[in-house]
C-alpha positions as CSV (number, residue, x, y, z in Angstrom):
1,X,-7.7,-3.9,-10.2
2,X,-5.0,-1.5,-9.4
3,X,-2.6,-4.3,-8.8
4,X,-3.7,-6.6,-11.6
5,X,-1.4,-5.6,-14.5
6,X,0.5,-2.7,-13.2
7,X,2.1,-3.4,-9.8
8,X,4.8,-0.9,-10.6
9,X,4.5,2.6,-11.8
10,X,6.7,4.2,-14.5
11,X,9.3,5.1,-12.0
12,X,9.8,1.4,-11.2
13,X,9.5,0.3,-14.8
14,X,12.4,2.6,-15.9
15,X,14.3,2.5,-12.7
16,X,13.9,6.2,-11.9
17,X,15.1,7.5,-8.5
18,X,13.6,10.7,-7.1
19,X,16.2,12.9,-8.8
20,X,16.0,11.2,-12.2
21,X,12.2,11.0,-12.0
22,X,11.9,14.8,-11.7
23,X,14.5,15.3,-14.4
24,X,12.3,13.1,-16.6
25,X,9.4,15.3,-15.8
26,X,11.4,18.5,-16.7
27,X,12.6,17.0,-20.0
28,X,9.0,15.9,-20.9
29,X,7.6,19.3,-20.1
30,X,10.4,20.9,-22.2
31,X,9.5,18.7,-25.1
32,X,5.9,19.7,-24.9
33,X,6.8,23.4,-24.9
34,X,9.2,23.1,-27.8
35,X,6.6,21.5,-30.0
36,X,3.9,24.0,-29.1
37,X,6.0,27.1,-29.3
38,X,5.5,27.3,-33.1
39,X,1.8,28.0,-32.5
40,X,2.6,31.5,-31.2
41,X,3.9,32.5,-34.6
42,X,0.8,31.4,-36.5
43,X,-2.2,31.1,-34.2
44,X,-3.7,34.0,-32.1
45,X,-2.1,34.5,-28.7
46,X,-5.1,33.3,-26.6
47,X,-5.7,29.9,-28.2
48,X,-1.9,29.2,-28.5
49,X,-1.4,30.1,-24.8
50,X,-4.5,28.0,-23.8
51,X,-3.2,25.0,-25.7
52,X,0.3,25.3,-24.2
53,X,-1.0,25.5,-20.6
54,X,-3.5,22.7,-21.2
55,X,-0.8,20.3,-22.6
56,X,1.7,21.3,-19.9
57,X,-0.8,20.6,-17.1
58,X,-1.8,17.3,-18.7
59,X,1.9,16.3,-19.0
60,X,2.4,17.1,-15.3
61,X,-0.7,15.1,-14.3
62,X,0.2,12.0,-16.3
63,X,3.7,11.9,-14.9
64,X,3.4,12.8,-11.2
65,X,0.0,11.4,-10.1
66,X,1.0,8.6,-7.7
67,X,-1.5,5.8,-8.5
68,X,-1.4,3.2,-11.2
69,X,-3.6,2.7,-13.1
70,X,-4.2,6.4,-13.3
71,X,-7.6,7.3,-11.6
72,X,-10.4,8.2,-14.0
73,X,-10.7,12.0,-13.4
74,X,-7.0,12.7,-14.3
75,X,-7.3,10.0,-17.1
76,X,-10.2,11.9,-18.7
77,X,-8.3,15.2,-18.4
78,X,-5.1,13.8,-20.0
79,X,-7.0,12.0,-22.8
80,X,-9.0,15.1,-23.7
81,X,-6.1,17.6,-23.4
82,X,-4.5,16.7,-26.7
83,X,-7.6,16.8,-28.9
84,X,-8.7,20.1,-27.2
85,X,-5.2,21.6,-27.9
86,X,-5.4,20.5,-31.5
87,X,-8.9,22.1,-31.8
88,X,-7.5,25.3,-30.5
89,X,-4.5,25.5,-32.9
90,X,-5.0,23.6,-36.1
91,X,-7.8,25.8,-37.6
92,X,-5.0,28.3,-38.4
93,X,-3.0,25.9,-40.5
94,X,-1.3,27.8,-43.4
95,X,-0.2,25.1,-45.7
96,X,-3.2,23.2,-47.1
97,X,-1.1,21.3,-49.6
98,X,1.6,19.9,-47.3
99,X,2.7,19.5,-43.7
100,X,2.4,22.6,-41.6
101,X,4.1,23.5,-38.3
102,X,0.6,24.0,-37.0
103,X,0.2,20.3,-37.0
104,X,3.1,19.8,-34.6
105,X,0.4,19.8,-31.8
106,X,-0.3,16.2,-32.9
107,X,3.1,15.1,-31.8
108,X,2.9,16.1,-28.1
109,X,-0.6,14.8,-28.1
110,X,0.8,11.4,-29.1
111,X,3.4,11.6,-26.3
112,X,0.7,12.3,-23.7
113,X,-1.4,9.4,-24.9
114,X,1.6,7.1,-24.9
115,X,2.2,8.0,-21.3
116,X,-1.4,7.2,-20.6
117,X,-0.8,3.7,-22.0
118,X,2.2,3.4,-19.6
119,X,-0.1,4.5,-16.7
120,X,-2.4,1.5,-17.4
121,X,-5.2,3.3,-19.4
122,X,-4.8,1.8,-22.8
123,X,-8.5,2.1,-23.7
124,X,-8.6,5.8,-22.7
125,X,-5.4,6.5,-24.7
126,X,-6.9,5.1,-27.9
127,X,-10.1,7.0,-27.3
128,X,-7.9,10.1,-27.2
129,X,-6.3,9.0,-30.5
130,X,-9.8,8.7,-32.0
131,X,-10.7,12.1,-30.7
132,X,-7.6,13.7,-32.1
133,X,-8.1,12.0,-35.5
134,X,-11.7,13.2,-35.5
135,X,-10.6,16.8,-35.0
136,X,-8.1,16.6,-37.9
137,X,-10.5,14.8,-40.2
138,X,-13.3,17.2,-39.4
139,X,-11.2,20.2,-40.2
140,X,-9.9,18.4,-43.3
141,X,-13.5,17.9,-44.5
142,X,-14.6,21.5,-44.0
143,X,-11.3,23.1,-45.3
144,X,-9.3,22.9,-48.4
145,X,-6.6,20.7,-46.9
146,X,-5.2,18.0,-49.1
147,X,-5.5,14.4,-47.9
148,X,-1.7,14.3,-47.5
149,X,-1.9,16.9,-44.8
150,X,-4.4,14.9,-42.7
151,X,-2.5,11.6,-43.2
152,X,0.8,13.1,-42.2
153,X,-0.8,14.7,-39.2
154,X,-2.0,11.3,-38.1
155,X,1.4,9.6,-38.2
156,X,2.1,10.3,-34.5
157,X,-0.6,7.6,-33.9
158,X,2.3,5.1,-34.5
159,X,3.9,6.3,-31.2
160,X,0.8,5.2,-29.2
161,X,0.7,1.9,-31.1
162,X,4.4,1.2,-30.4
163,X,4.0,1.9,-26.7
164,X,0.8,-0.3,-26.6
165,X,2.7,-3.2,-28.1
166,X,5.6,-2.6,-25.8
167,X,3.4,-2.7,-22.7
168,X,1.7,-5.9,-23.9
169,X,5.2,-7.5,-24.2
170,X,6.5,-6.2,-20.9
171,X,3.5,-7.0,-18.7
172,X,4.5,-10.6,-18.0
173,X,7.9,-9.3,-17.0
174,X,6.2,-6.8,-14.7
175,X,4.2,-9.6,-13.1
176,X,7.4,-11.6,-12.5
177,X,9.1,-8.5,-11.0
178,X,6.1,-8.1,-8.7
179,X,6.3,-11.7,-7.5
180,X,10.1,-11.4,-7.0
181,X,9.6,-8.1,-5.1
182,X,6.9,-9.7,-2.9
183,X,9.0,-12.7,-2.2
184,X,12.0,-10.4,-1.3
185,X,9.8,-8.3,1.0
186,X,8.4,-11.5,2.6
187,X,11.9,-12.8,3.2
188,X,13.1,-9.5,4.6
189,X,10.0,-9.3,6.9
190,X,10.6,-12.9,8.1
191,X,14.3,-12.3,8.7
192,X,13.5,-9.1,10.6
193,X,10.9,-10.9,12.7
194,X,13.4,-13.7,13.5
195,X,16.1,-11.2,14.4
196,X,13.7,-9.3,16.6
197,X,12.6,-12.5,18.3
198,X,16.2,-13.6,18.9
199,X,17.1,-10.2,20.2
200,X,14.1,-10.2,22.6
201,X,14.9,-13.7,23.8
202,X,18.6,-12.7,24.4
203,X,17.4,-9.6,26.3
204,X,15.0,-11.6,28.4
205,X,17.7,-14.2,29.2
206,X,20.2,-11.5,30.2
207,X,17.5,-9.8,32.4
208,X,16.5,-13.2,33.9
209,X,20.1,-13.9,34.7
210,X,20.5,-10.5,36.4
211,X,17.4,-10.6,38.5
212,X,17.0,-14.3,39.3
213,X,20.5,-15.7,38.8
214,X,21.6,-15.3,42.5
215,X,18.4,-16.7,43.9
216,X,18.4,-19.6,41.5
217,X,22.0,-20.3,42.4
218,X,21.1,-20.5,46.1
219,X,18.2,-22.8,45.3
220,X,20.4,-25.1,43.2
221,X,22.9,-25.3,46.0
222,X,20.1,-26.7,48.3
223,X,20.4,-23.8,50.7
224,X,17.3,-22.9,52.7
225,X,15.9,-19.5,51.9
226,X,15.2,-16.9,54.5
227,X,11.9,-15.1,54.7
228,X,13.5,-12.0,53.1
229,X,14.8,-14.2,50.2
230,X,11.3,-15.8,49.8
231,X,9.8,-12.3,49.6
232,X,12.5,-11.4,47.0
233,X,11.5,-14.5,45.0
234,X,7.9,-13.4,45.1
235,X,8.8,-10.0,43.8
236,X,11.1,-11.4,41.1
237,X,8.3,-13.8,40.0
238,X,5.9,-10.9,39.7
239,X,8.5,-8.8,37.8
240,X,9.2,-11.6,35.3
241,X,5.4,-12.0,34.8
242,X,5.3,-8.3,34.0
243,X,7.9,-8.8,31.3
244,X,5.7,-11.4,29.7
245,X,2.3,-9.6,30.1
246,X,3.5,-6.1,29.3
247,X,6.9,-6.0,27.6
248,X,6.4,-2.4,26.3
249,X,5.8,-1.2,29.9
250,X,8.9,-2.8,31.4
251,X,11.6,-0.2,32.0
252,X,14.0,0.2,34.9
253,X,12.0,3.0,36.5
254,X,8.6,1.3,36.2
255,X,10.0,-2.1,37.3
256,X,11.6,-0.4,40.3
257,X,8.4,1.4,41.2
258,X,6.3,-1.8,40.8
259,X,8.8,-3.7,43.0
260,X,8.6,-1.0,45.7
261,X,4.8,-1.0,45.6
262,X,4.5,-4.8,45.9
263,X,7.0,-4.7,48.8
264,X,4.5,-2.3,50.5
265,X,1.7,-4.8,50.0
266,X,0.1,-3.2,46.9
267,X,-1.3,-5.6,44.3
268,X,0.2,-4.5,40.9
269,X,-1.0,-5.7,37.5
270,X,0.6,-4.6,34.2
271,X,-1.2,-5.4,30.9
272,X,-0.2,-4.6,27.3
273,X,-2.7,-5.0,24.5
274,X,-0.4,-3.4,21.8
275,X,-1.6,0.2,21.7
276,X,2.0,1.6,21.8
277,X,2.5,0.5,18.2
278,X,0.2,3.2,16.9
279,X,1.6,6.2,18.9
280,X,4.9,8.2,19.1
281,X,7.6,7.2,21.6
282,X,7.0,10.3,23.7
283,X,3.4,9.2,24.3
284,X,4.7,5.9,25.7
285,X,7.0,7.9,28.0
286,X,4.0,9.9,29.3
287,X,2.2,6.6,30.1
288,X,5.2,5.2,31.9
289,X,5.7,8.4,33.9
290,X,2.0,8.4,35.0
291,X,2.3,4.7,36.0
292,X,5.4,5.4,38.0
293,X,3.8,8.3,39.9
294,X,0.7,6.1,40.7
295,X,2.9,3.2,41.9
296,X,5.1,5.5,44.0
297,X,2.1,7.1,45.6
298,X,0.3,3.8,46.4
299,X,0.6,2.4,50.0
300,X,-2.2,-0.2,49.9
301,X,-4.9,-1.5,47.5
302,X,-4.3,-2.2,43.9
303,X,-2.7,-0.5,40.9
304,X,-3.6,-1.7,37.4
305,X,-1.7,-0.3,34.4
306,X,-3.2,-1.3,31.0
307,X,-2.1,-0.4,27.5
308,X,-5.3,-0.5,25.4
309,X,-5.5,-2.0,21.8
310,X,-4.7,0.1,18.8
311,X,-7.5,2.3,17.5
312,X,-8.9,3.3,20.9
313,X,-9.3,6.9,22.0
314,X,-7.2,6.2,25.0
315,X,-3.7,4.7,24.7
316,X,-3.5,3.5,28.3
317,X,-5.2,3.7,31.7
318,X,-3.9,3.6,35.2
319,X,-6.4,2.6,37.9
320,X,-5.3,2.9,41.5
321,X,-7.7,1.8,44.3
322,X,-7.0,2.1,48.0
323,X,-8.3,3.1,51.4
324,X,-8.3,6.8,50.4
325,X,-10.5,6.1,47.3
326,X,-10.1,5.3,43.6
327,X,-8.1,7.3,41.1
328,X,-8.2,6.8,37.3
329,X,-5.6,8.2,34.9
330,X,-6.3,8.1,31.2
331,X,-3.7,9.0,28.5
332,X,-5.0,9.7,24.9
333,X,-3.2,9.3,21.6
334,X,-2.0,12.9,21.8
335,X,-0.2,12.2,25.1
336,X,-2.7,14.3,27.1
337,X,-3.4,13.0,30.7
338,X,-6.8,13.1,32.3
339,X,-7.2,12.3,36.0
340,X,-10.5,11.4,37.6
341,X,-11.3,10.3,41.2
């Protein structure tokens, strides 16, 4: 429902940046204060102050609350603020036969309710209009106000009506803008994915050329490989397999440590299930450091380094088994290391 008619907030609708958005908030608050300042010369201090604070708080809520449509608790507060402020100030109206400054509270009330329409709460805004009109008409019935006074006080309703019509017209445009924005984001994501895939492929090709190029050249020339060269081929094959199984674990230090451990007869397995995507970079460095230490210390047996899926308590585990016993290292999402034997 939040995305049905209002995919954009007022900031997107009017093209407001962070600076201009806050400037808009300041101007709107100043407008509210300017309209309500006249109450201090007519109404008692306490209700005039309460009305001013109530309207200023409602103006801040309707502008800065981040979700569209506006959630119901702040919606109810904003819709009720204007009628409550009017109930606090209009009983002291001093001009029953014409328009009084005391009725200026109706104008900032209409501004608040118009903003409520922009925030996607049309029904609540018009309920606020009805409540404000009820306050005025009730006082008109039980006082000696002339009908002209009540009617003129209700003229700000036109503001809410105009904004309602405006939003009905602009809504299809908003949907089009949402679709265009979604398409642009999709294209950008696709291009970024293609760029990342191309960069990764180029990196793998460069690395393959560096580590396997000389051996492949000797094989292509038809030269018989020595036992040392065959062992080097085995180590290179395992290293290339690491790059496919665990690309986030492959660094120069870890690759060198894994190569050394394999040369000593240790069976090394590197697995990456994607857990590094949910943690800071320094946690990844802690995992690689723990893996390098385990590989350097191994003289026989097996060493398995696994990055767990996202959402697990542990980011990665390093399991080393050998003649001297088993050793398990666990690294959590905070980067803390726990060792058990």
